[in-house]
C-alpha positions in Angstrom: -43.2 29.7 18.8 -44.4 32.7 16.8 -46.1 32.5 13.4 -44.5 34.1 10.4 -46.4 36.8 8.6 -45.4 36.6 5.0 -47.6 38.7 2.6 -47.2 39.1 -1.1 -49.0 41.3 -3.7 -48.5 42.3 -7.3 -49.0 45.8 -8.7 -50.7 47.0 -11.8 -49.1 49.4 -14.3 -49.1 52.9 -12.9 -48.9 51.9 -9.2 -45.2 51.0 -8.8 -43.9 54.5 -8.0 -46.7 55.2 -5.6 -46.1 51.9 -3.8 -42.4 52.6 -3.5 -43.0 56.0 -2.1 -45.1 54.5 0.7 -42.6 51.7 1.4 -39.6 54.0 1.5 -41.6 56.6 3.4 -41.2 59.3 0.8 -43.2 62.5 0.6 -46.2 62.6 2.9 -45.4 59.2 4.3 -42.2 60.5 6.0 -44.3 61.7 9.0 -44.8 58.0 10.0 -41.3 58.1 11.5 -40.8 54.3 11.5 -38.2 53.9 8.7 -35.1 52.3 10.0 -33.2 51.3 6.8 -33.6 51.1 3.1 -31.6 49.9 0.1 -31.6 48.5 -3.3 -29.7 46.2 -5.7 -29.4 44.6 -9.2 -30.6 47.8 -10.9 -30.1 48.3 -14.6 -27.3 50.7 -15.5 -29.6 53.7 -16.0 -31.1 53.3 -12.5 -27.9 52.5 -10.6 -27.9 55.8 -8.8 -31.7 56.4 -8.7 -33.8 53.3 -8.3 -37.0 55.3 -8.7 -36.2 55.5 -12.4 -36.8 51.7 -12.7 -40.3 51.9 -11.1 -41.2 55.0 -13.2 -40.1 53.1 -16.4 -42.1 50.0 -15.2 -45.2 52.2 -14.8 -44.7 53.7 -18.3 -43.6 50.8 -20.4 -44.9 47.6 -18.8 -47.7 45.9 -20.8 -51.2 47.1 -20.1 -52.2 44.0 -18.1 -48.7 43.2 -16.8 -47.6 43.5 -13.2 -45.0 46.2 -12.5 -43.7 44.8 -9.2 -44.0 42.0 -6.7 -44.1 43.2 -3.1 -43.4 41.2 0.0 -44.0 42.1 3.6 -42.3 39.8 6.2 -42.5 40.1 10.0 -39.3 40.0 11.9 -38.6 39.1 15.5 -38.7 42.0 18.0 -36.0 40.4 20.2 -33.3 41.4 17.7 -31.3 44.6 18.0 -31.6 47.4 15.4 -28.4 46.4 13.8 -29.4 42.7 13.8 -32.7 43.7 12.1 -30.8 45.7 9.5 -28.6 42.8 8.7 -31.5 40.4 8.5 -33.6 42.7 6.4 -30.8 43.2 3.8 -30.0 39.5 3.8 -33.6 38.5 3.2 -34.1 41.1 0.4 -31.0 39.8 -1.4 -31.9 36.2 -0.9 -35.5 36.7 -2.1 -34.6 38.8 -5.1 -31.7 36.7 -6.4 -30.5 38.4 -9.6 -33.7 40.5 -10.0 -33.8 44.3 -9.4 -35.1 45.0 -5.9 -35.6 47.7 -3.2 -36.4 47.2 0.4 -37.3 49.1 3.5 -37.2 48.1 7.2 -40.0 49.6 9.3 -40.1 49.6 13.1 -43.5 50.9 14.2 -45.2 50.1 17.6 -48.1 47.7 17.5 -51.6 49.2 18.1 -52.6 46.6 20.6 -49.7 46.3 23.1 -47.4 49.1 21.9 -44.7 46.6 21.3 -42.0 47.0 18.6 -43.4 45.5 15.4 -40.4 45.2 13.0 -41.1 44.1 9.4 -39.4 44.4 6.1 -41.0 45.4 2.7 -39.2 43.9 -0.3 -40.3 45.1 -3.7 -39.0 43.1 -6.7 -39.1 43.7 -10.4 -39.7 40.3 -12.1 -37.8 41.2 -15.2 -34.7 39.0 -15.3 -31.3 40.6 -16.2 -29.5 38.6 -18.9 -26.4 40.7 -19.6 -28.0 42.5 -22.5 -28.0 46.3 -22.1 -31.5 47.6 -22.8 -33.0 51.1 -22.7 -36.0 51.6 -20.3 -38.6 51.3 -23.1 -37.1 48.0 -24.3 -36.6 46.4 -20.9 -40.4 46.0 -20.5 -41.2 44.7 -23.9 -42.3 41.2 -24.5 -39.4 38.7 -24.3 -38.1 37.4 -27.7 -36.8 33.9 -27.2 -35.4 33.7 -30.7 -33.6 37.1 -30.6 -33.3 38.2 -27.0 -31.5 41.4 -27.9 -34.6 42.6 -29.8 -37.1 42.0 -27.0 -37.4 42.8 -23.4 -36.2 41.0 -20.3 -37.9 37.7 -19.6 -40.3 37.7 -16.7 -39.5 35.3 -13.9 -43.1 34.3 -13.3 -44.4 34.4 -16.9 -46.7 31.5 -17.8 -46.7 29.7 -14.4 -50.1 28.0 -13.5 -51.7 28.9 -10.2 -50.8 25.6 -8.6 -47.1 26.2 -9.3 -47.3 29.8 -8.0 -48.9 28.4 -4.7 -46.1 25.9 -4.4 -43.5 28.6 -5.0 -45.2 30.8 -2.3 -45.0 27.9 0.3 -41.3 27.4 -0.5 -40.6 31.1 -0.1 -42.4 31.2 3.3 -40.4 28.2 4.5 -37.1 29.7 3.3 -37.9 33.0 5.0 -38.7 31.3 8.3 -35.5 29.2 8.1 -33.4 32.3 7.4 -35.0 34.1 10.4 -34.5 31.1 12.6 -30.8 30.9 11.7 -30.4 34.5 12.7 -32.1 33.9 16.0 -29.9 31.0 16.7 -26.8 32.9 15.7 -27.5 35.6 18.2 -28.4 33.2 21.1 -32.2 33.5 21.1 -34.5 30.5 21.9 -37.4 31.9 20.0 -38.2 30.2 16.7 -40.6 31.2 13.9 -43.1 28.8 12.4 -44.1 29.1 8.7 -46.7 26.3 8.6 -50.4 26.9 8.8 -52.4 25.6 11.8 -53.9 22.9 9.5 -50.4 21.8 8.4 -49.3 21.6 12.1 -52.4 19.7 13.2 -53.6 22.6 15.4 -57.4 22.8 15.9 -57.7 26.4 17.0 -58.4 29.0 14.3 -55.5 31.3 13.1 -55.3 34.7 14.8 -57.4 37.4 13.0 -55.8 40.7 12.0 -57.8 43.4 13.9 -56.3 46.6 12.4 -55.7 49.9 14.2 -59.3 51.2 13.8 -60.9 48.2 15.4 -58.3 48.3 18.2 -59.0 51.9 18.9 -62.7 51.1 19.3 -62.1 48.3 21.9 -62.8 49.1 25.6 -60.0 48.7 28.1 -61.6 45.5 29.4 -62.0 44.0 25.9 -58.4 44.9 25.0 -57.0 43.3 28.2 -59.0 40.1 27.6 -57.9 39.9 24.0 -54.2 40.4 24.9 -54.4 37.8 27.6 -55.9 35.2 25.3 -53.4 36.0 22.6 -50.5 35.6 24.9 -51.8 32.1 25.9 -52.1 31.1 22.2 -48.7 32.5 21.2 -46.4 31.8 24.1 -48.2 29.5 26.5 -48.3 32.2 29.1 -50.7 31.2 31.9 -54.0 33.2 32.0 -54.0 36.0 34.6 -56.9 36.8 36.9 -59.4 39.1 35.2 -59.2 42.8 36.2 -62.4 44.3 37.5 -62.4 47.6 35.6 -65.6 48.7 37.5 -63.9 48.9 40.8 
């Protein structure tokens, strides 16, 4: 059973457009060559044909200390075909965003450690809730006016939630994502299942796997890399350890 990677971050004013350029592999990021699919939905009328207008407006008009976006990164199973990954990425983006404006991108790079496909989806959401009132860009990001909604901006979905409620919502989102992925795996006949719970919640004593990063992996010797891969396979899939390779021979 594989663990789910489910990351979330918020962006400050002035960072939304730059982040979306990275996610959608725009400009200098196009050379990465790992973009498989991208799409968007629930945009206001003035951004229907060009979603970048929403993020530019968010950077310009959102309150000084307000977040301009909420960005998720979710690992996807590499046993699925490209078309199945496209379907899952779009479904997960729409499910996670609900009625809120969103943009997503499906990436399929190769892992630095074992050169395996490493599919994942980035989902970027604007937390301003549409309410049927037509607003210009500069009004959409004003403070919400509960007494006269037409005079204020769109209400923020996460506005005023205490940290404990945000953590609870995060756990619920992780579980829902894992359930959605597992339904897809079952539908396409795969035995693999994704686990959203932490080691502590599952009663597992071993520490969670550390993220090494490409730089640290490049600095590993062949022997260290082989040993690390072997131990990771045992942890992840229960693959029996293989005899150590004598790299000095």
